[in-house]
MMTF fields as JSON, N, C-alpha, C and O atoms, coordinates in Angstrom:
{
  "mmtfVersion": "1.0.0",
  "mmtfProducer": "UNKNOWN",
  "numBonds": 495,
  "numAtoms": 496,
  "numGroups": 124,
  "numChains": 1,
  "numModels": 1,
  "chainsPerModel": [1],
  "groupsPerChain": [124],
  "chainIdList": ["A"],
  "bondAtomList": [4, 2, 8, 6, 12, 10, 16, 14, 20, 18, 24, 22, 28, 26, 32, 30, 36, 34, 40, 38, 44, 42, 48, 46, 52, 50, 56, 54, 60, 58, 64, 62, 68, 66, 72, 70, 76, 74, 80, 78, 84, 82, 88, 86, 92, 90, 96, 94, 100, 98, 104, 102, 108, 106, 112, 110, 116, 114, 120, 118, 124, 122, 128, 126, 132, 130, 136, 134, 140, 138, 144, 142, 148, 146, 152, 150, 156, 154, 160, 158, 164, 162, 168, 166, 172, 170, 176, 174, 180, 178, 184, 182, 188, 186, 192, 190, 196, 194, 200, 198, 204, 202, 208, 206, 212, 210, 216, 214, 220, 218, 224, 222, 228, 226, 232, 230, 236, 234, 240, 238, 244, 242, 248, 246, 252, 250, 256, 254, 260, 258, 264, 262, 268, 266, 272, 270, 276, 274, 280, 278, 284, 282, 288, 286, 292, 290, 296, 294, 300, 298, 304, 302, 308, 306, 312, 310, 316, 314, 320, 318, 324, 322, 328, 326, 332, 330, 336, 334, 340, 338, 344, 342, 348, 346, 352, 350, 356, 354, 360, 358, 364, 362, 368, 366, 372, 370, 376, 374, 380, 378, 384, 382, 388, 386, 392, 390, 396, 394, 400, 398, 404, 402, 408, 406, 412, 410, 416, 414, 420, 418, 424, 422, 428, 426, 432, 430, 436, 434, 440, 438, 444, 442, 448, 446, 452, 450, 456, 454, 460, 458, 464, 462, 468, 466, 472, 470, 476, 474, 480, 478, 484, 482, 488, 486, 492, 490],
  "bondOrderList": [1, 1, 1, 1, 1, 1, 1, 1, 1, 1, 1, 1, 1, 1, 1, 1, 1, 1, 1, 1, 1, 1, 1, 1, 1, 1, 1, 1, 1, 1, 1, 1, 1, 1, 1, 1, 1, 1, 1, 1, 1, 1, 1, 1, 1, 1, 1, 1, 1, 1, 1, 1, 1, 1, 1, 1, 1, 1, 1, 1, 1, 1, 1, 1, 1, 1, 1, 1, 1, 1, 1, 1, 1, 1, 1, 1, 1, 1, 1, 1, 1, 1, 1, 1, 1, 1, 1, 1, 1, 1, 1, 1, 1, 1, 1, 1, 1, 1, 1, 1, 1, 1, 1, 1, 1, 1, 1, 1, 1, 1, 1, 1, 1, 1, 1, 1, 1, 1, 1, 1, 1, 1, 1],
  "groupList": [{"groupName": "UNK", "atomNameList": ["N", "CA", "C", "O"], "elementList": ["N", "C", "C", "O"], "formalChargeList": [0, 0, 0, 0], "bondAtomList": [1, 0, 2, 1, 3, 2], "bondOrderList": [1, 1, 2], "singleLetterCode": "X", "chemCompType": "L-PEPTIDE LINKING"}],
  "groupTypeList": [0, 0, 0, 0, 0, 0, 0, 0, 0, 0, 0, 0, 0, 0, 0, 0, 0, 0, 0, 0, 0, 0, 0, 0, 0, 0, 0, 0, 0, 0, 0, 0, 0, 0, 0, 0, 0, 0, 0, 0, 0, 0, 0, 0, 0, 0, 0, 0, 0, 0, 0, 0, 0, 0, 0, 0, 0, 0, 0, 0, 0, 0, 0, 0, 0, 0, 0, 0, 0, 0, 0, 0, 0, 0, 0, 0, 0, 0, 0, 0, 0, 0, 0, 0, 0, 0, 0, 0, 0, 0, 0, 0, 0, 0, 0, 0, 0, 0, 0, 0, 0, 0, 0, 0, 0, 0, 0, 0, 0, 0, 0, 0, 0, 0, 0, 0, 0, 0, 0, 0, 0, 0, 0, 0],
  "groupIdList": [1, 2, 3, 4, 5, 6, 7, 8, 9, 10, 11, 12, 13, 14, 15, 16, 17, 18, 19, 20, 21, 22, 23, 24, 25, 26, 27, 28, 29, 30, 31, 32, 33, 34, 35, 36, 37, 38, 39, 40, 41, 42, 43, 44, 45, 46, 47, 48, 49, 50, 51, 52, 53, 54, 55, 56, 57, 58, 59, 60, 61, 62, 63, 64, 65, 66, 67, 68, 69, 70, 71, 72, 73, 74, 75, 76, 77, 78, 79, 80, 81, 82, 83, 84, 85, 86, 87, 88, 89, 90, 91, 92, 93, 94, 95, 96, 97, 98, 99, 100, 101, 102, 103, 104, 105, 106, 107, 108, 109, 110, 111, 112, 113, 114, 115, 116, 117, 118, 119, 120, 121, 122, 123, 124],
  "secStructList": [7, 7, 7, 6, 6, 2, 2, 2, 2, 2, 2, 2, 2, 2, 2, 2, 2, 2, 2, 2, 2, 2, 2, 2, 2, 2, 2, 2, 2, 2, 2, 6, 6, 1, 7, 7, 7, 7, 2, 2, 2, 2, 2, 2, 2, 2, 2, 2, 2, 2, 2, 2, 2, 2, 2, 2, 2, 2, 6, 2, 2, 2, 2, 2, 6, 7, 1, 7, 2, 2, 2, 2, 2, 2, 2, 2, 2, 2, 2, 2, 2, 2, 6, 6, 6, 7, 7, 7, 7, 7, 7, 1, 1, 7, 7, 4, 4, 4, 1, 7, 2, 2, 2, 2, 7, 7, 1, 7, 7, 7, 1, 1, 1, 1, 2, 2, 2, 2, 2, 2, 2, 2, 2, 7],
  "xCoordList": [-81.799, -80.196, -80.395, -81.209, -79.313, -78.718, -77.909, -77.261, -77.995, -77.078, -75.35, -75.212, -74.625, -73.693, -73.513, -72.522, -74.66, -74.284, -75.206, -74.649, -76.078, -76.508, -75.647, -75.509, -75.098, -74.033, -73.042, -72.935, -72.39, -71.491, -72.034, -71.634, -73.175, -74.004, -74.198, -73.914, -74.495, -74.803, -73.612, -73.359, -72.485, -71.084, -70.608, -70.014, -70.845, -70.383, -70.878, -70.573, -72.169, -73.447, -73.046, -72.817, -72.991, -73.522, -72.203, -72.131, -70.926, -69.48, -68.458, -67.701, -68.131, -66.841, -67.43, -67.105, -68.025, -68.614, -68.865, -68.586, -69.382, -69.362, -67.864, -67.419, -67.173, -65.663, -64.842, -64.363, -64.88, -64.284, -64.742, -63.761, -65.739, -66.406, -66.278, -66.425, -65.954, -65.846, -64.004, -63.485, -63.401, -61.983, -61.58, -60.871, -62.266, -62.09, -62.612, -62.025, -63.543, -63.949, -62.789, -62.329, -62.492, -60.941, -59.724, -58.887, -59.445, -58.551, -58.654, -57.827, -59.915, -60.596, -60.459, -59.95, -60.89, -60.517, -59.762, -59.803, -58.592, -57.538, -56.756, -56.015, -56.788, -56.492, -56.66, -55.834, -58.243, -58.956, -58.085, -58.025, -57.508, -57.462, -55.542, -55.066, -54.861, -53.428, -53.052, -51.95, -54.176, -53.586, -51.939, -51.034, -52.282, -51.339, -51.901, -52.895, -51.43, -51.558, -51.012, -51.312, -50.225, -48.795, -49.395, -50.551, -48.231, -48.804, -49.421, -50.253, -48.646, -49.129, -50.598, -51.339, -51.11, -52.905, -53.299, -54.518, -52.778, -53.587, -54.163, -55.264, -52.587, -52.889, -53.448, -53.742, -53.783, -54.644, -55.887, -56.69, -56.147, -57.593, -58.295, -59.346, -57.0, -57.223, -57.453, -58.335, -56.686, -57.023, -58.276, -58.906, -58.827, -59.938, -61.474, -62.543, -60.597, -61.937, -62.169, -63.249, -60.544, -60.517, -61.664, -62.837, -60.819, -61.666, -63.019, -63.655, -63.44, -64.934, -65.859, -66.986, -64.794, -65.446, -65.326, -66.094, -64.31, -64.26, -65.631, -66.407, -65.713, -67.093, -68.299, -69.035, -68.483, -69.332, -69.914, -71.103, -68.939, -69.365, -69.429, -69.665, -69.179, -69.294, -70.756, -71.014, -71.712, -72.762, -73.901, -75.05, -73.169, -73.863, -73.88, -74.846, -72.828, -72.926, -73.545, -74.062, -73.972, -74.758, -76.392, -77.405, -76.327, -77.896, -77.897, -78.852, -77.49, -77.293, -77.295, -77.774, -76.826, -76.961, -76.258, -76.555, -75.098, -73.375, -72.21, -71.167, -72.771, -71.615, -71.547, -72.012, -70.66, -71.169, -71.213, -70.189, -71.922, -71.889, -70.664, -70.361, -69.753, -68.347, -67.821, -67.267, -67.779, -67.44, -67.387, -66.386, -68.155, -69.103, -68.437, -67.834, -68.458, -67.923, -66.636, -66.264, -65.877, -64.388, -64.13, -63.363, -64.582, -65.079, -65.076, -64.025, -66.357, -66.882, -65.976, -66.326, -64.719, -63.905, -62.816, -61.968, -62.855, -61.363, -61.39, -60.702, -62.894, -63.175, -62.685, -61.942, -63.502, -63.569, -62.002, -61.905, -61.042, -59.655, -59.136, -57.954, -59.43, -58.271, -58.961, -58.291, -60.529, -61.04, -60.537, -60.575, -60.016, -59.255, -58.041, -57.481, -57.372, -56.08, -55.218, -54.186, -55.995, -55.349, -55.289, -55.513, -54.858, -54.491, -53.493, -52.662, -53.409, -51.923, -51.306, -50.506, -51.281, -50.55, -50.056, -50.803, -48.397, -47.67, -47.286, -47.008, -47.466, -47.62, -45.753, -45.285, -44.951, -43.8, -43.56, -42.695, -44.444, -44.165, -44.251, -43.871, -45.017, -45.075, -44.357, -43.958, -44.187, -42.754, -43.158, -43.034, -43.707, -44.034, -42.872, -42.997, -41.695, -40.512, -41.642, -41.831, -42.152, -42.669, -44.079, -44.639, -44.269, -45.501, -44.771, -44.011, -44.953, -44.405, -45.362, -46.444, -44.992, -45.714, -46.445, -47.272, -46.249, -46.959, -48.318, -49.51, -47.552, -49.333, -50.131, -51.263, -49.948, -50.425, -51.584, -52.748, -51.008, -51.639, -51.705, -50.82, -52.988, -52.785, -52.996, -52.756, -53.46, -53.483, -52.543, -51.77, -52.571, -51.352, -51.36, -52.352, -50.393, -50.872, -50.922, -50.294, -51.437, -52.253, -51.93, -52.581, -50.166, -50.397, -50.387, -50.044, -51.008, -51.976, -53.175, -53.669, -53.499, -54.837, -54.033, -54.903, -53.093, -52.696, -51.429, -50.727, -51.755, -51.156, -51.575, -51.062, -52.414, -52.982, -52.761, -53.216, -51.746, -51.444, -50.025, -49.565, -49.402, -47.938, -48.295, -47.789, -49.15, -49.398, -49.797, -49.18, -50.404, -50.297, -48.874, -48.472, -48.414, -47.405, -46.239, -45.276, -46.385, -45.681, -46.332, -45.608, -47.214, -47.193, -46.974, -47.071, -46.589, -45.753, -44.485, -43.884],
  "yCoordList": [25.745, 25.232, 24.909, 25.373, 23.89, 23.009, 24.301, 25.19, 24.273, 25.171, 24.671, 23.601, 24.992, 24.323, 23.419, 22.881, 23.475, 22.979, 21.161, 20.086, 21.418, 20.251, 19.555, 18.332, 20.278, 19.405, 18.718, 17.519, 19.776, 18.324, 17.361, 16.204, 17.728, 16.733, 15.453, 14.326, 15.518, 14.557, 14.234, 13.086, 15.06, 14.195, 13.419, 12.358, 13.917, 12.542, 11.986, 11.529, 11.976, 10.916, 9.705, 8.556, 10.077, 9.076, 8.51, 7.444, 9.538, 8.937, 9.06, 8.119, 9.55, 9.695, 8.566, 7.431, 8.619, 8.273, 6.902, 6.098, 5.977, 4.72, 4.427, 3.37, 5.112, 5.118, 4.235, 3.101, 4.996, 4.908, 3.519, 2.8, 3.009, 1.602, 0.68, -0.516, 1.211, -0.029, -0.167, -1.257, 0.649, 0.876, -0.261, -1.254, 0.179, -0.485, -2.198, -3.184, -2.212, -3.435, -4.492, -5.494, -3.949, -4.197, -4.478, -5.253, -3.936, -4.21, -5.438, -6.246, -5.323, -6.075, -7.657, -8.628, -7.72, -8.643, -9.371, -10.597, -8.361, -8.668, -9.165, -10.128, -8.693, -9.486, -10.492, -11.246, -10.601, -11.879, -13.544, -14.716, -12.704, -13.852, -14.179, -15.311, -13.176, -13.373, -13.138, -13.302, -12.749, -12.762, -11.763, -12.02, -10.474, -9.391, -8.301, -7.661, -8.161, -6.85, -5.971, -5.681, -5.505, -4.901, -3.326, -2.921, -2.578, -1.206, -0.287, 0.555, -0.71, 0.251, -0.058, 0.922, -1.216, -0.78, -0.877, -1.042, -0.859, -0.315, 1.17, 1.694, 1.621, 3.291, 3.468, 4.657, 3.206, 3.061, 3.253, 4.037, 2.37, 1.577, 3.181, 3.803, 3.181, 4.346, 6.024, 6.836, 6.195, 7.454, 7.347, 8.401, 6.23, 6.21, 6.559, 7.167, 5.684, 5.922, 7.233, 7.816, 7.787, 9.291, 10.153, 10.511, 10.233, 10.917, 11.095, 12.119, 9.821, 9.302, 10.074, 10.57, 9.909, 10.673, 12.134, 12.701, 13.153, 14.011, 14.471, 15.371, 13.82, 13.604, 13.815, 14.789, 12.969, 12.831, 14.021, 14.05, 15.004, 15.9, 17.504, 18.677, 17.007, 17.731, 17.907, 19.017, 16.897, 16.446, 17.092, 17.515, 16.98, 17.504, 18.973, 19.409, 19.869, 21.055, 21.064, 22.181, 20.361, 21.469, 21.08, 21.603, 19.752, 19.838, 20.593, 21.307, 21.023, 22.15, 23.593, 24.473, 23.849, 24.581, 25.926, 27.105, 25.281, 25.9, 26.253, 26.862, 25.625, 25.746, 26.383, 25.831, 28.044, 28.687, 28.479, 27.859, 28.701, 28.404, 27.93, 26.841, 29.486, 29.234, 28.333, 27.58, 28.025, 27.107, 25.513, 24.805, 25.247, 24.34, 24.129, 23.066, 24.909, 25.517, 25.203, 24.524, 25.383, 25.366, 23.875, 23.537, 22.632, 21.242, 20.777, 20.426, 20.734, 20.497, 20.798, 20.305, 21.702, 21.843, 20.98, 20.496, 20.769, 20.111, 18.236, 17.656, 17.833, 16.756, 16.28, 15.354, 17.475, 17.186, 17.176, 16.557, 17.667, 17.414, 16.614, 16.402, 16.202, 14.801, 13.505, 12.595, 13.667, 12.442, 12.421, 11.512, 13.869, 13.344, 13.449, 13.883, 12.976, 12.936, 14.419, 14.471, 15.525, 16.975, 17.628, 18.838, 16.766, 17.585, 18.09, 17.572, 19.359, 20.201, 20.156, 21.091, 19.306, 18.823, 17.79, 16.949, 17.407, 16.552, 15.738, 16.082, 14.674, 13.634, 13.616, 13.04, 14.151, 13.745, 12.135, 11.373, 11.939, 10.906, 9.37, 8.262, 9.816, 8.959, 8.127, 8.501, 6.689, 6.235, 5.194, 4.013, 5.616, 5.034, 3.748, 3.003, 3.565, 2.327, 1.108, -0.011, 1.442, 0.57, -0.542, -1.544, 0.401, -0.513, -0.738, 0.125, -2.496, -2.761, -3.229, -3.634, -3.212, -3.557, -5.084, -5.548, -5.567, -6.792, -6.062, -6.363, -5.028, -4.56, -4.237, -4.263, -3.915, -3.109, -3.925, -3.679, -5.181, -5.897, -7.763, -8.617, -7.827, -8.744, -10.355, -11.505, -9.92, -11.421, -11.728, -10.905, -12.618, -13.157, -12.423, -11.699, -12.345, -12.003, -13.318, -14.319, -13.325, -14.815, -14.056, -13.233, -14.961, -14.569, -15.094, -14.661, -16.341, -17.338, -16.51, -17.031, -15.535, -14.518, -14.04, -13.622, -13.851, -12.618, -13.37, -12.787, -14.727, -15.628, -15.306, -15.631, -14.736, -14.431, -12.975, -12.373, -12.549, -11.012, -11.109, -10.16, -12.362, -13.074, -13.051, -12.163, -14.085, -14.841, -13.121, -12.839, -12.556, -11.35, -10.402, -10.25, -9.966, -9.681, -10.639, -10.041, -11.857, -12.67, -12.512, -13.141, -12.094, -11.859, -10.801, -10.629, -9.644, -8.632, -8.623, -7.874],
  "zCoordList": [18.56, 18.855, 20.393, 21.192, 20.567, 21.665, 22.717, 22.164, 23.657, 24.843, 24.844, 24.252, 25.15, 25.088, 26.474, 26.967, 26.81, 28.477, 27.406, 27.182, 27.186, 26.464, 25.604, 25.629, 24.886, 23.901, 25.045, 25.301, 25.623, 26.414, 27.201, 27.07, 28.282, 28.49, 27.232, 27.639, 26.277, 25.567, 25.46, 25.825, 24.953, 24.551, 25.841, 25.65, 27.347, 28.501, 27.79, 26.688, 28.706, 28.735, 27.573, 27.949, 26.182, 25.039, 24.455, 23.843, 24.772, 24.34, 25.242, 25.003, 25.925, 26.873, 27.857, 27.509, 28.717, 29.696, 29.042, 29.932, 27.561, 27.251, 26.964, 27.412, 26.38, 25.607, 26.939, 26.902, 27.829, 29.661, 30.193, 30.383, 30.447, 30.498, 29.617, 29.87, 28.35, 27.465, 27.698, 27.457, 28.027, 27.768, 29.167, 29.001, 30.688, 31.759, 31.464, 31.911, 30.818, 30.405, 29.806, 30.354, 28.554, 27.673, 28.679, 28.217, 30.11, 30.935, 31.736, 32.157, 31.813, 33.367, 32.47, 33.03, 31.293, 30.257, 30.189, 30.293, 29.915, 29.434, 30.966, 30.773, 32.417, 33.416, 33.959, 34.473, 33.845, 33.612, 32.83, 33.2, 31.533, 30.405, 30.917, 30.838, 31.316, 31.468, 33.091, 33.613, 33.664, 35.029, 35.604, 36.399, 34.595, 34.82, 35.62, 35.275, 36.388, 37.018, 37.687, 38.845, 37.073, 36.213, 36.931, 36.808, 37.717, 37.805, 37.284, 37.624, 36.015, 34.852, 34.582, 34.498, 34.439, 34.521, 35.489, 35.463, 36.681, 37.658, 37.403, 37.233, 37.481, 37.301, 36.073, 36.202, 35.078, 33.792, 34.251, 33.745, 35.469, 35.964, 37.094, 37.25, 37.562, 38.968, 37.795, 38.076, 36.803, 35.967, 35.248, 35.161, 34.666, 33.942, 35.204, 35.252, 36.019, 37.105, 37.68, 37.777, 38.201, 38.043, 36.851, 36.96, 35.914, 34.737, 34.647, 34.396, 34.914, 34.888, 36.002, 36.017, 36.909, 38.259, 38.218, 38.995, 37.283, 37.118, 36.154, 36.476, 35.176, 34.164, 35.014, 34.854, 35.848, 36.425, 37.438, 37.756, 37.911, 38.869, 37.626, 37.918, 36.539, 35.386, 34.713, 34.246, 34.636, 34.697, 36.108, 35.976, 37.264, 38.1, 38.399, 39.024, 37.989, 37.665, 36.562, 36.574, 35.211, 34.218, 34.721, 34.259, 36.063, 36.144, 37.13, 36.827, 38.219, 38.713, 38.212, 38.928, 37.119, 36.622, 37.212, 37.014, 38.102, 38.338, 37.608, 37.845, 36.564, 35.621, 34.074, 33.077, 34.119, 32.83, 31.417, 31.128, 30.362, 29.226, 28.632, 28.145, 28.86, 28.367, 28.777, 27.976, 30.292, 30.921, 30.245, 30.355, 29.805, 28.82, 27.49, 27.343, 26.595, 25.432, 25.575, 24.617, 26.281, 26.697, 26.795, 25.894, 27.743, 28.273, 26.96, 26.422, 26.289, 25.352, 23.939, 22.867, 24.069, 22.564, 23.065, 22.316, 24.51, 24.885, 24.01, 23.17, 25.046, 24.25, 23.289, 22.963, 22.675, 20.985, 20.324, 19.265, 20.739, 20.473, 21.24, 20.967, 21.89, 22.745, 21.785, 21.296, 21.641, 20.877, 19.312, 18.483, 19.219, 17.614, 17.492, 16.485, 18.738, 18.942, 18.438, 17.769, 18.986, 19.061, 19.92, 19.873, 21.286, 22.316, 21.985, 21.239, 22.573, 22.556, 23.608, 23.665, 24.767, 25.761, 25.466, 24.964, 25.694, 25.519, 27.199, 28.348, 26.517, 28.008, 27.874, 26.892, 28.717, 29.319, 29.678, 29.247, 30.455, 31.32, 30.362, 30.74, 28.732, 28.461, 27.514, 26.411, 28.145, 26.907, 26.053, 26.378, 24.817, 23.601, 23.367, 22.395, 24.397, 23.761, 24.691, 24.214, 25.722, 26.449, 25.715, 26.159, 24.177, 23.506, 22.48, 22.042, 21.691, 20.741, 19.885, 20.312, 18.34, 17.345, 17.813, 17.029, 18.615, 19.215, 19.949, 20.014, 20.423, 21.106, 20.562, 21.044, 19.66, 18.402, 18.153, 18.469, 17.395, 16.342, 17.05, 17.025, 17.563, 18.26, 17.257, 17.626, 16.077, 15.087, 14.171, 13.681, 13.977, 13.338, 12.092, 12.017, 10.823, 9.727, 8.692, 9.036, 7.811, 7.149, 5.627, 4.983, 5.284, 4.288, 2.663, 1.563, 3.269, 2.699, 1.861, 0.861, 2.205, 1.981, 0.925, 0.161, 0.444, -0.154, -1.913, -2.739, -1.689, -2.716, -4.151, -5.222, -3.928, -5.756, -6.263, -7.236, -5.084, -5.428, -6.227, -6.861, -6.114, -5.841, -7.785, -8.471, -8.382, -9.26, -10.129, -11.156, -9.796, -10.714, -11.2, -12.354, -10.226, -10.343, -11.348, -11.827, -11.559, -12.453, -13.593, -14.364, -14.225, -15.648, -16.024, -17.239, -15.164, -16.207, -16.226, -16.997]
}
């Protein structure tokens, strides 16, 4: 059976840090394409870098065995909850109005792809 420390180490190294790196890459690619260097993007970059630094500190504590199994268990559970979108804390500063549907869907809808469905409806 793996220890909580080992499970946390694996989660951080194999899932969380790669996800952060992927998101940073996406942001930098977006900035390169759009030349958008808004404060929001800079803030997200700073937050991701800070979070990655915090995770690296946790890894150091795991390697030096200066973190308890209970702490590891709690951090592991918090990360899993956040990944599943079950974060108990509500970010009061989050403004969902700033995101519209166009941000969520970059590809245009191709309704030619669904023309066959209209023919089926006409049969009834």
